[in-house]
N, CA and C of each residue as an Amber inpcrd file, in Angstrom:
protein
   381
 107.0480000 128.5370000  75.8230000 106.9050000 127.7420000  76.7490000
 106.2550000 128.3250000  77.7080000 104.8630000 128.6170000  77.7770000
 104.2000000 129.5160000  78.8380000 104.1840000 128.5170000  80.3720000
 104.1280000 127.2850000  79.7430000 103.7600000 126.4190000  81.1020000
 104.9840000 126.2660000  81.9910000 105.9910000 126.7590000  81.3880000
 107.5750000 126.3040000  82.1010000 107.8440000 125.1310000  81.7590000
 108.2090000 123.8640000  82.7790000 108.8710000 122.7200000  82.7550000
 107.4230000 121.7830000  83.2060000 106.2550000 122.2550000  83.3090000
 105.1580000 121.1740000  83.7350000 104.8670000 120.0230000  82.7650000
 105.0230000 120.4280000  81.5520000 104.7440000 119.3800000  80.6920000
 106.0970000 118.5680000  80.1600000 107.1010000 118.6450000  80.1360000
 109.0390000 118.0790000  80.0900000 108.6400000 117.3560000  81.3310000
 109.2850000 116.2490000  80.4410000 109.7300000 114.9000000  80.9700000
 111.4110000 114.8710000  81.9960000 110.7380000 114.4240000  83.1750000
 112.1960000 114.4670000  84.1020000 112.6930000 113.6810000  83.9400000
 114.0890000 113.9250000  84.0220000 115.3380000 112.8490000  84.4390000
 115.8200000 113.2870000  86.0630000 116.1550000 112.0970000  86.8990000
 116.8340000 112.1060000  87.6740000 118.4270000 112.0640000  87.7010000
 119.0310000 112.6920000  88.6880000 120.2480000 112.3490000  88.6660000
 121.0990000 111.8750000  89.7760000 122.1160000 111.0830000  89.5680000
 122.9060000 110.7610000  91.0110000 124.2030000 110.5900000  90.0910000
 125.1310000 109.4710000  91.1040000 127.1080000 109.3480000  90.1100000
 127.3580000 108.4600000  90.8930000 127.8470000 107.6420000  90.3050000
 128.8090000 106.5610000  90.9700000 129.8240000 106.5160000  90.1370000
 131.1190000 106.1040000  91.5580000 132.5010000 105.5730000  90.9310000
 132.7290000 104.8150000  90.5480000 131.9980000 103.5040000  90.5970000
 131.8690000 102.2220000  89.9340000 130.8890000 101.4170000  89.2180000
 130.9670000 101.7000000  88.3060000 129.7590000 101.8520000  86.8950000
 129.2050000  99.5680000  87.0890000 130.0850000  98.9290000  87.6030000
 129.5460000  98.0440000  87.6160000 128.6990000  97.5660000  88.9590000
 129.2180000  98.1020000  89.8140000 128.5940000  97.6750000  91.1800000
 127.2790000  98.6560000  91.1570000 127.3370000  99.6290000  90.5120000
 126.1540000 100.4550000  90.3800000 125.0620000  99.4470000  89.7860000
 125.6140000  99.3140000  88.3020000 124.6450000  98.5630000  87.6670000
 124.4030000  96.8120000  88.2570000 124.8120000  97.1110000  89.1280000
 124.2810000  95.5130000  89.9760000 123.2440000  96.2080000  91.0020000
 123.6590000  96.9320000  91.4350000 122.4690000  97.4580000  92.5680000
 121.1700000  97.8870000  91.9040000 121.6410000  98.8870000  91.1700000
 120.1140000  99.5630000  90.5340000 118.8730000  98.2840000  90.1190000
 120.1800000  97.6770000  88.8280000 119.6850000  96.5490000  88.1130000
 118.9030000  95.1610000  88.7590000 119.5200000  94.5770000  89.9890000
 119.4180000  93.0010000  90.2620000 118.5410000  93.9090000  91.7910000
 119.1630000  94.6010000  92.3970000 118.8390000  94.7140000  93.7330000
 117.7040000  95.8620000  93.6330000 117.7750000  96.9580000  93.0730000
 116.2010000  97.7930000  93.1650000 115.3100000  97.6110000  91.9160000
 115.8510000  96.4930000  90.9230000 115.0970000  95.9930000  90.3250000
 114.5710000  96.5870000  89.0990000 115.3900000  97.9080000  88.5900000
 115.0220000  98.7580000  87.2100000 115.9600000  98.2030000  86.0510000
 115.4080000  98.4110000  85.1070000 115.9000000  98.2590000  83.6670000
 116.9830000  99.2000000  83.3870000 118.0350000  98.4870000  82.7820000
 118.7350000  99.4410000  82.0280000 118.8640000  99.6160000  80.8230000
 118.3660000 101.1060000  80.7550000 117.8930000 101.3220000  79.3150000
 119.4130000 101.9540000  78.1380000 120.3640000 102.5280000  78.9560000
 121.4310000 103.2370000  78.2330000 122.6700000 102.9890000  79.1580000
 123.7940000 102.8130000  78.2920000 124.6560000 102.8200000  79.1290000
 125.6650000 103.6770000  77.8680000 126.5250000 104.5840000  78.2710000
 127.9320000 105.1310000  77.0820000 128.7610000 105.3150000  78.0600000
 130.0860000 106.0130000  77.7740000 131.4280000 105.5690000  78.5490000
 130.9880000 106.8030000  79.6920000 130.3020000 107.6020000  79.6270000
 129.9780000 108.4630000  80.6990000 128.9640000 108.7090000  81.9280000
 127.6760000 107.4070000  81.4640000 126.6960000 107.1120000  82.2890000
 125.9340000 106.4260000  82.0250000 125.2400000 105.6940000  82.6280000
 124.0150000 104.7610000  82.4660000 122.8910000 105.4510000  83.1900000
 121.6540000 105.0710000  82.2350000 120.2840000 105.3870000  82.6960000
 119.2410000 103.7690000  82.5700000 118.8280000 104.0520000  83.7200000
 117.7520000 103.4510000  83.8350000 116.2780000 103.7750000  84.1290000
 115.2430000 103.3190000  84.2000000 113.9190000 103.3080000  84.0500000
 113.1560000 103.0740000  85.3000000 112.6330000 104.0510000  86.1960000
 112.5270000 103.8260000  87.3950000 110.6100000 104.2420000  87.4330000
 109.6270000 103.2330000  86.5640000 108.4130000 103.4840000  86.2130000
 108.1560000 104.6420000  85.4610000 109.0950000 104.8200000  84.2460000
 108.7400000 106.1580000  83.2840000 109.7300000 107.4110000  83.7310000
 110.1690000 107.5070000  84.5960000 111.2220000 108.3960000  84.7050000
 112.5500000 107.6590000  84.5500000 113.4060000 108.4040000  83.9690000
 115.1080000 107.5900000  83.7900000 115.5510000 108.5840000  84.8670000
 116.7180000 107.8360000  85.1300000 117.3470000 107.8660000  86.8470000
 119.0530000 107.9000000  85.6460000 119.7050000 108.9090000  85.8020000
 121.1280000 108.9880000  85.0480000 122.1180000 109.3170000  86.4060000
 122.9730000 107.5730000  86.4840000 124.0520000 107.3170000  86.8090000
 125.1420000 108.2320000  86.5550000 125.6130000 109.1560000  86.1970000
 126.9580000 109.9180000  85.9470000 128.4520000 108.9680000  86.4440000
 129.0210000 108.7210000  85.6290000 130.0400000 108.1890000  86.1750000
 131.3870000 109.4110000  86.5010000 132.1050000 109.2710000  87.8070000
 132.8730000 110.2380000  88.3780000 133.8230000 109.4870000  88.6130000
 135.0880000 110.4160000  89.2710000 136.2990000 109.8220000  90.2850000
 136.0650000 109.3930000  91.2330000 135.6250000 110.4700000  91.5000000
 134.6720000 109.9650000  93.3480000 133.4280000 110.5350000  93.4150000
 132.9220000 109.8310000  94.4790000 131.4190000 110.4580000  94.6090000
 131.7190000 110.8060000  96.0610000 130.8520000 112.0780000  95.9700000
 130.7570000 112.8770000  97.1010000 129.3450000 112.9350000  97.8150000
 128.8890000 111.8560000  98.7770000 127.7000000 111.7060000  98.6410000
 127.0860000 112.6490000  99.6870000 126.2440000 113.5870000  99.0730000
 125.3770000 114.8350000 100.0450000 124.8780000 114.1330000 101.3970000
 125.0420000 114.9230000 101.8260000 124.1350000 114.5140000 103.5100000
 122.2990000 114.5100000 103.5080000 121.9320000 114.6290000 102.3390000
 120.1830000 114.1280000 102.0690000 120.0800000 113.5100000 101.3120000
 118.7790000 113.2120000 100.7900000 118.5590000 112.1890000  99.9680000
 118.6350000 112.7950000  98.6240000 119.0550000 111.9230000  97.7640000
 118.8980000 112.3780000  96.8480000 118.6170000 111.6530000  95.4200000
 117.3260000 110.2700000  95.8560000 116.2410000 109.8840000  95.1610000
 115.3420000 109.4930000  95.8890000 113.8380000 108.9020000  95.4540000
 113.0040000 108.6460000  96.9900000 111.8910000 108.1120000  95.9150000
 111.5120000 106.6890000  96.4540000 110.3530000 106.0820000  96.0650000
 108.9620000 105.9630000  96.6820000 107.8300000 106.5120000  96.4770000
 106.4470000 105.9220000  97.4090000 106.3890000 104.7620000  96.7780000
 106.1820000 103.9530000  97.7490000 105.8220000 102.3910000  97.9390000
 104.2860000 102.2280000  98.4950000 103.5060000 101.4160000  97.8350000
 102.4140000 100.5940000  98.5790000 102.8680000  99.9420000 100.0990000
 103.8290000  98.9340000  99.5730000 103.9560000  98.1330000 100.8700000
 105.1840000  98.3510000 101.6460000 105.8270000  99.3670000 102.2810000
 107.0110000  99.9670000 102.6720000 107.8200000  98.5430000 103.4540000
 106.7520000  97.7240000 104.1970000 107.5710000  96.6720000 104.7480000
 107.8890000  95.6380000 103.9600000 107.1160000  95.1610000 102.6560000
 107.4610000  94.2420000 102.1720000 109.0390000  94.8220000 101.4830000
 108.8690000  96.0350000 100.5060000 110.0480000  96.6790000 100.2200000
 111.3250000  96.5740000 100.9890000 111.4760000  96.7490000 102.2580000
 112.3470000  96.7310000 103.4140000 112.4490000  95.1820000 103.5820000
 111.6900000  94.2750000 103.4170000 112.4370000  92.7880000 103.5950000
 113.0680000  92.3280000 102.1790000 112.8370000  92.5500000 101.1470000
 113.6290000  92.4770000  99.4680000 114.5690000  92.9240000  99.7650000
 114.8370000  94.5940000 100.2090000 116.0490000  95.0730000 100.2620000
 116.9720000  94.3140000 101.3160000 116.4150000  93.7210000 102.5170000
 116.8750000  93.1200000 103.7350000 117.7910000  91.5710000 103.0770000
 116.8930000  91.3420000 102.3490000 117.3140000  90.1290000 101.6500000
 118.6660000  90.3220000 100.6360000 118.6770000  91.4800000  99.7870000
 119.8790000  91.6090000  99.0030000 121.0870000  92.2600000  99.8650000
 120.8790000  92.4240000 101.3150000 121.7620000  92.9200000 102.1580000
 122.2920000  94.3490000 102.6460000 120.7260000  94.9720000 102.3470000
 120.6400000  96.3900000 102.3650000 120.0610000  96.5530000 103.9540000
 120.5080000  97.6710000 104.2480000 120.2970000  97.7260000 105.6360000
 119.6270000  99.5630000 105.6850000 118.8590000  99.8030000 106.5960000
 117.8920000 101.1310000 106.7260000 118.9030000 102.1050000 107.3610000
 119.0830000 102.9500000 107.4170000 119.8290000 104.1340000 108.1990000
 119.1850000 104.8520000 109.4150000 119.3660000 105.3230000 110.5610000
 118.8350000 105.4760000 111.0060000 120.1380000 106.9100000 111.5570000
 118.8940000 107.6270000 111.7800000 119.1540000 109.3580000 112.0560000
 118.4890000 109.7860000 113.6910000 119.4330000 110.3050000 114.3930000
 118.9760000 110.9960000 115.5180000 118.0900000 111.9720000 115.8560000
 117.6720000 111.9460000 116.4380000 116.2210000 113.0670000 116.7440000
 114.7490000 112.1950000 116.4610000 115.1490000 111.3790000 115.2640000
 113.7890000 110.7710000 114.5440000 113.4370000 109.5620000 115.1400000
 112.2580000 109.3010000 115.9980000 111.8050000 108.1500000 116.7190000
 111.6440000 107.0400000 115.4510000 112.5510000 106.1970000 114.9530000
 112.3970000 105.0760000 114.1970000 112.5050000 103.6780000 114.8820000
 111.6380000 102.8630000 114.2660000 111.2770000 101.6940000 114.3790000
 112.4130000 100.7960000 114.4910000 112.5850000  99.3180000 114.6090000
 113.5230000  98.3740000 114.3630000 113.8270000  98.6040000 113.3820000
 112.6550000  98.3040000 112.4580000 112.7330000  98.7310000 110.5980000
 113.6750000  99.8170000 110.2040000 114.3650000 100.7740000 111.2890000
 114.3520000 101.8160000 110.8430000 113.5880000 102.9780000 110.4200000
 112.4360000 102.4890000 110.2110000 110.9810000 103.0810000 109.8010000
 110.8750000 104.3770000 110.9580000 110.3440000 105.7800000 110.2010000
 110.2270000 106.9100000 110.9210000 108.2020000 106.9050000 110.3580000
 107.6360000 107.0420000 111.4990000 106.6720000 107.4730000 110.9730000
 106.2840000 108.7040000 111.3450000 105.2560000 109.5760000 110.1540000
 104.9320000 110.7910000 110.2550000 104.2250000 111.0010000 111.2230000
 103.6840000 111.9870000 111.9760000 102.3170000 112.3840000 112.3800000
 100.9160000 111.9790000 111.8100000 100.9820000 112.0900000 110.6650000
  99.8410000 111.7020000 109.7550000  99.6140000 110.2310000 109.8070000
 100.5970000 109.2800000 109.8420000 100.5630000 108.0330000 109.4690000
 101.6580000 107.2590000 108.5260000 101.9640000 108.4870000 107.6650000
 102.8590000 108.1790000 106.5560000 104.5400000 107.9640000 107.3430000
 104.8090000 106.4810000 106.5350000 106.1830000 105.8630000 106.8050000
 107.2510000 105.7350000 106.2600000 108.5000000 106.5840000 106.4610000
 109.4440000 106.5420000 105.8730000 110.9770000 106.1500000 106.1980000
 111.5880000 105.4590000 105.2020000 112.7340000 104.9920000 105.4910000
 113.6710000 105.2580000 104.9580000 115.0760000 105.1610000 105.1240000
 115.9580000 105.1920000 104.1550000 117.1500000 104.6370000 104.3490000
 117.9440000 104.2040000 103.1160000 118.9130000 103.3020000 103.4120000
 120.2880000 103.9500000 101.8630000 121.3900000 103.1990000 101.7490000
 122.1590000 104.3090000 100.7780000 122.5380000 102.9730000  99.5970000
 122.8290000 103.4900000  98.4240000 123.3510000 102.9300000  97.6920000
 124.8810000 102.8480000  97.2290000 125.4320000 102.0420000  96.7580000
 126.7820000 101.6540000  97.2040000 127.8830000 102.7850000  96.7260000
 127.7430000 103.8720000  96.5860000 128.5440000 104.7620000  96.3340000
 127.6340000 105.9380000  97.5300000 126.8730000 105.5670000  98.4120000
 126.7280000 106.4170000  99.7580000 125.6650000 107.1440000  99.5070000
 124.7830000 107.3330000  98.2340000 124.0000000 108.5720000  97.9890000
 122.6640000 107.7580000  98.8720000 121.9060000 108.9280000  99.5250000
 120.6830000 108.1710000 100.7280000 119.5870000 108.3470000  99.6680000
 118.4400000 107.2490000  99.8510000 117.6460000 107.3570000  98.7330000
 116.5070000 106.3480000  99.9070000 115.2060000 107.5240000  99.7150000
 114.0570000 106.8910000 100.5380000 113.4230000 106.0920000 100.0660000
 112.1520000 105.7710000 100.9090000 111.0010000 104.9450000 100.8950000
 109.7770000 105.8390000 101.7750000 109.0480000 105.8860000 100.6710000
 107.7370000 106.3020000 101.5100000 106.1620000 105.6220000 101.3530000
 106.0030000 105.2760000 102.4720000 104.6190000 104.6500000 102.4010000
 103.3620000 105.5500000 102.9790000 102.9460000 106.2080000 101.9990000
 102.0520000 106.8650000 102.3970000 100.3980000 106.9220000 103.1520000
 100.2000000 107.9920000 104.1110000  99.3170000 107.5460000 105.1150000
  97.9260000 106.7110000 104.3510000
């Protein structure tokens, strides 16, 4: 394995204490296809990357982003999320606009929201 993991398939992990609620959020709100479910986890396809949501008794959401997507039209994605009742997070010290979008000096735009278990997810529209 001289190239390390560069040719291996990435699997992203997060956790949920309410599989039904997570299935509805990741499947219906985010539009990801459920590809597998066991008594221990469920797996969604995120454009070729698998997101495995582990079933846990209690989620201790970390104070940082756990998943993120690069999107072509941040405003359109935020509108879709808003239609599903999802709101953006605002953070002290970041100059975020009325939608909760922070514009990086190079023009990249970033917004954050939380899944039903409190995990932080980011959306980035590159400059």
